[in-house]
C-alpha positions in Angstrom: 61.2 -38.9 125.4 58.4 -41.3 124.3 57.9 -43.0 127.7 54.5 -41.3 128.1 53.4 -43.3 125.1 53.8 -46.6 127.0 51.4 -45.6 129.8 48.7 -48.3 130.1 46.0 -45.7 130.3 46.6 -44.9 126.7 46.1 -48.5 125.5 42.7 -47.6 123.9 44.2 -44.8 121.7 45.4 -46.0 118.3 49.2 -46.1 117.8 49.0 -43.8 114.8 47.5 -41.1 116.8 50.1 -41.4 119.6 52.9 -41.5 117.1 51.6 -38.2 115.4 51.6 -36.6 118.8 55.1 -37.8 119.5 56.3 -36.4 116.3 54.8 -33.0 117.1 56.3 -33.1 120.6 59.7 -33.8 119.2 59.5 -30.8 116.7 58.4 -28.5 119.6 61.0 -29.6 122.0 63.0 -26.6 123.4 60.9 -24.1 121.5 59.2 -21.0 123.1 55.5 -20.4 122.9 55.8 -18.1 119.9 57.8 -20.7 118.0 55.3 -23.5 118.9 52.3 -21.9 117.1 53.5 -22.7 113.6 54.2 -26.3 114.7 50.8 -26.7 116.2 49.1 -25.4 113.1 51.1 -27.7 110.9 50.2 -30.7 113.1 46.5 -29.7 113.0 46.6 -29.6 109.2 48.5 -32.9 108.9 46.0 -34.7 111.2 43.1 -33.2 109.3 44.6 -34.3 105.9 45.0 -37.9 107.3 41.4 -37.8 108.6 42.6 -38.2 112.1 40.4 -36.7 114.8 40.9 -36.8 118.6 37.9 -37.0 120.8 37.9 -34.7 123.9 38.3 -37.8 126.2 41.4 -38.9 124.2 43.0 -35.5 124.3 42.2 -35.1 128.1 43.8 -38.5 128.8 46.9 -37.9 126.6 47.4 -34.5 128.2 47.1 -35.9 131.7 49.6 -38.7 131.0 52.1 -36.4 129.3 51.9 -33.8 132.2 52.4 -36.6 134.8 55.9 -37.3 133.7 57.0 -33.6 133.4 58.4 -31.1 135.9 56.0 -28.4 137.1 57.6 -25.9 134.7 57.1 -28.2 131.7 53.5 -29.0 132.8 52.9 -25.2 132.9 54.3 -25.0 129.4 51.8 -27.7 128.2 49.0 -25.7 129.8 50.1 -22.5 128.0 50.1 -24.4 124.6 46.6 -25.7 125.3 45.5 -22.1 126.1 46.9 -21.0 122.7 45.0 -23.7 120.9 41.8 -22.8 122.6 42.2 -19.2 121.6 42.8 -20.2 118.0 39.6 -22.2 117.9 37.5 -19.1 118.7 
């Protein structure tokens, strides 16, 4: 499941950030959109507590790499999660 973390395009992103994302992805595996919201909120709080911030460029690159190794259905699920996050930021 963590093959996406080995993508050479991610070499400039600190391993700690990638590991936190992998942990979040593992917790959300097999969950529906409504079940993902609490996981996303907890992950956001954890990263904030650790002083970890992702730049827009880092997030765009991570998402692109993650989606490239997924089925169209899984990529659509990632897009839905991102939409939920954008709505939460408003």
